[in-house]
C-alpha positions in Angstrom: 163.2 129.4 144.9 162.6 129.4 141.1 165.6 127.2 140.2 165.9 124.2 142.5 169.1 123.2 144.2 169.9 119.4 144.7 172.6 118.2 147.1 174.5 115.1 146.2 176.7 113.0 148.5 179.1 110.7 146.5 179.4 108.2 149.4 182.3 106.0 150.0 185.4 107.8 148.7 187.2 104.5 147.7 184.2 103.4 145.6 182.7 104.5 142.3 180.7 107.3 143.9 183.1 110.2 143.3 183.7 109.3 139.6 180.0 109.0 139.1 179.4 112.4 140.7 182.1 113.9 138.4 180.0 112.6 135.4 177.2 114.9 136.5 179.1 117.8 135.2 177.6 118.9 131.9 174.5 116.7 132.4 171.2 118.5 131.4 169.4 119.0 134.7 167.0 121.8 135.3 168.6 122.5 138.6 171.9 123.4 140.3 173.8 120.4 141.8 175.9 120.7 144.9 178.4 117.9 145.5 179.1 117.5 149.2 182.6 116.1 149.1 186.3 116.7 149.4 187.3 118.6 146.2 190.4 116.4 145.9 188.0 113.6 144.7 186.5 115.7 142.0 187.4 117.7 138.9 188.0 121.4 139.5 184.7 123.1 140.1 183.5 126.2 141.9 182.7 126.2 145.6 179.0 126.7 146.2 177.8 130.1 147.3 174.8 129.3 149.6 173.6 132.9 149.4 173.6 133.2 145.6 170.6 132.2 143.5 170.9 128.7 142.0 171.8 128.5 138.4 170.4 125.9 136.0 173.0 123.4 134.9 175.6 124.5 137.4 177.6 121.9 139.3 179.6 123.1 142.3 181.1 121.6 145.5 180.5 122.1 149.2 183.9 121.1 150.6 184.2 118.5 153.3 187.8 117.3 154.0 188.8 113.7 154.0 190.4 112.3 157.1 192.9 110.2 155.0 193.9 110.1 151.4 191.4 108.0 149.4 192.6 105.3 147.0 190.2 103.7 144.5 189.2 100.2 145.6 190.9 100.4 149.0 188.7 100.9 152.0 190.1 103.0 154.9 188.2 103.1 158.2 189.8 106.5 158.8 187.4 108.0 156.3 184.2 106.5 157.8 183.5 109.6 159.8 184.1 111.7 156.6 181.3 109.8 154.9 178.8 110.6 157.7 180.0 114.3 157.8 179.0 114.7 154.2 175.7 113.2 154.9 175.1 115.4 157.9 176.0 118.5 155.8 173.6 117.5 153.0 170.8 116.9 155.5 171.4 120.5 156.9 171.1 121.8 153.3 167.6 120.3 153.1 166.5 121.1 156.6 167.4 124.8 156.1 165.4 125.0 152.9 168.5 125.9 150.8 168.2 122.6 148.9 165.1 120.9 147.6 166.3 117.3 147.8 169.1 115.0 148.7 170.6 112.4 146.4 173.0 109.8 147.9 175.7 107.8 146.3 176.7 104.3 147.5 178.5 103.9 150.8 180.0 100.9 152.5 178.2 99.9 155.7 180.9 97.5 156.8 183.8 100.0 156.9 181.7 102.5 158.9 180.9 99.7 161.4 184.6 98.7 161.4 185.5 102.3 162.4 183.3 101.8 165.6 180.4 103.9 164.4 176.9 102.5 164.8 175.4 102.5 161.4 172.9 100.2 159.7 172.2 102.1 156.5 171.3 105.4 154.8 167.6 104.9 155.5 168.0 104.3 159.2 170.5 107.1 159.6 168.2 109.6 157.8 165.3 108.5 160.0 167.3 109.3 163.2 168.7 112.6 161.9 165.3 113.8 160.9 163.5 112.5 164.0 161.0 110.7 161.7 158.8 108.2 163.6 158.7 105.7 160.7 160.3 105.6 157.3 160.0 103.2 154.3 162.5 102.2 151.7 161.0 102.1 148.3 162.8 101.2 145.0 161.2 102.3 141.8 161.8 101.8 138.1 159.6 102.6 135.1 157.7 99.3 135.4 157.5 98.7 139.2 157.6 100.2 142.7 158.5 98.0 145.6 158.3 99.2 149.3 159.7 97.3 152.2 158.3 96.6 155.7 161.7 95.6 157.0 165.1 96.6 155.5 168.5 95.6 156.7 167.8 92.7 159.1 169.1 89.1 159.2 166.5 86.9 157.7 166.1 85.0 161.0 164.9 88.2 162.7 162.4 89.3 160.0 159.3 87.4 161.4 159.5 89.2 164.8 159.3 92.5 163.0 156.3 91.7 160.9 153.5 93.0 163.1 150.2 94.5 162.5 151.5 97.9 163.6 154.6 97.7 161.4 152.7 96.7 158.3 150.0 99.3 158.9 152.6 102.0 159.4 154.2 101.0 156.1 150.9 101.1 154.2 150.1 104.6 155.6 153.4 106.0 154.7 153.4 104.6 151.2 149.8 105.7 150.6 150.6 109.1 151.9 153.8 109.7 149.9 152.4 108.3 146.7 149.7 110.9 146.9 151.9 113.8 148.1 155.1 113.2 146.1 153.9 111.2 143.1 150.5 112.8 142.5 148.6 109.5 142.6 145.1 110.4 143.9 144.2 106.9 145.1 147.2 104.6 145.3 146.6 100.9 144.7 148.8 98.7 147.0 149.5 95.0 146.6 150.8 93.4 149.9 152.9 90.3 149.9 152.6 87.7 152.5 155.6 86.6 154.6 155.4 82.9 154.0 155.1 80.8 150.9 151.5 80.8 149.6 150.8 83.6 152.1 150.8 81.0 154.9 148.3 78.8 153.1 145.6 79.2 155.8 148.1 78.8 158.7 149.7 75.6 157.4 152.9 77.4 156.3 153.0 80.1 159.0 150.7 82.2 161.1 152.1 85.7 160.4 150.0 86.3 157.3 146.6 85.8 159.0 147.5 87.0 162.4 149.6 90.1 161.6 149.4 91.1 157.9 145.7 90.6 157.2 144.5 92.8 160.2 146.8 95.6 158.9 145.3 95.3 155.5 141.7 95.3 156.9 142.5 98.5 159.0 144.1 100.2 156.0 141.0 99.4 153.9 138.8 100.8 156.7 140.8 104.0 156.5 140.0 104.3 152.8 143.1 102.9 151.2 143.0 100.6 148.2 144.9 97.5 149.4 145.1 93.9 148.1 146.5 90.9 150.0 148.2 89.3 151.6 149.3 87.8 148.3 151.9 85.0 147.7 155.1 86.8 146.7 155.4 84.6 143.7 152.0 85.9 142.5 152.3 89.5 143.6 155.0 90.3 141.0 153.2 88.7 138.0 152.1 91.2 135.3 148.5 91.0 136.3 149.2 92.4 139.8 152.0 94.8 138.8 149.9 96.3 136.0 146.9 97.0 138.4 148.8 98.3 141.4 150.9 101.4 142.0 153.3 99.7 144.4 154.0 96.2 145.9 154.7 96.0 149.6 157.3 93.3 150.4 157.9 92.0 153.9 161.7 91.9 153.6 164.6 93.1 151.6 165.3 90.1 149.4 161.6 89.3 148.9 161.0 92.3 146.7 164.3 93.9 145.5 165.7 91.0 143.4 162.5 91.2 141.3 162.8 95.0 140.8 166.5 94.9 140.0 166.0 92.1 137.5 163.5 94.3 135.7 165.1 97.7 136.1 168.8 97.6 137.3 170.5 100.8 136.2 167.1 102.4 135.6 165.8 102.2 139.2 166.1 104.6 142.1 165.9 104.2 145.9 163.5 106.6 147.5 163.0 107.0 151.3 159.4 107.7 152.2 158.2 109.2 155.4 161.0 111.8 155.8 160.4 115.6 156.0 162.8 115.9 153.1 163.2 114.2 149.7 165.9 111.6 149.4 166.7 109.4 146.4 169.7 107.1 145.9 171.4 104.9 143.4 170.3 101.2 143.1 173.8 99.8 143.4 176.8 99.5 145.7 180.3 100.9 145.9 181.7 98.5 143.2 185.2 98.6 144.7 186.4 96.2 142.1 186.0 98.7 139.3 186.6 101.9 141.2 189.0 104.3 139.4 189.0 102.3 136.2 186.5 104.4 134.2 184.0 101.6 134.0 181.3 102.9 136.3 177.9 103.5 134.7 176.3 106.8 135.8 172.8 105.8 134.6 171.4 105.1 138.1 172.8 108.3 139.6 171.3 110.3 136.8 167.9 108.6 137.3 168.2 109.4 141.1 168.9 113.1 140.4 166.0 113.3 137.8 163.7 111.6 140.3 164.6 113.9 143.1 164.0 116.9 140.9 160.6 115.6 139.8 159.6 114.8 143.3 160.6 118.2 144.5 158.7 119.9 141.8 155.5 117.9 142.6 155.8 118.0 146.4 152.7 118.8 148.3 152.6 119.6 152.0 150.1 117.1 153.5 150.3 115.8 157.1 150.4 112.1 157.6 147.2 110.9 159.2 
């Protein structure tokens, strides 16, 4: 396919996702965009013709019907299944080869759970849908990339999930996808410790020496360029960020506050380890401003641009 097609799911219908998706109309992307959503949430636009050749700059809709009327700022559990149907449809677009990448808008995990549907997040849902053994959440902005060993876990449960195998799996996936999707021949990875001062020789915790360090040693033996474990308050200083292609954080709020402080609105969420390309916005549903014309489309545009760039650079390379 000469012109690429990108599918976009606006996410929670009561949030800012639909109005952000509408702002993609007229944006200058070298691709065709397909919004997978109920047309009632969007301005009038053509229904996609899957069998037609994609057209540069065209924005169209793949209709998926809401289960209940959507009102800005007002969550409705009846539409939880609708959100997942749009995601399933978009995944099918990518798996069939009719779309080159998936871009996801913000959804509300709580309302999906309130509807009785088991769901912990986009990343985990995509992993299950694609039968991917391991995936990694990475957020990136022009100045920093941060990948996570664990994602949406209570802080009390994080240490039990920091194992040599989980850290090593993360390093392998990040190294692999930085080479395959980003064109970095020899990625340089900085790895945070779990505990303050990376455990300080075991005085502040044993995980750094007993779990993280062996993973780094094995990754190095496999030919990767890996530094650490580093104290997290050191790993994000200019010296390390400048000399590494990504920082590996052990848990969600160890790495993402730093990245969002640097690049909020300019950053993109990328799922590594999937057989498809997926990017997402760096923000939530913003129910408090939904429908008021205040939503900033910057992050969604960055997500679309990043998805397109990754699709153009993609190389087929099996994970070792």
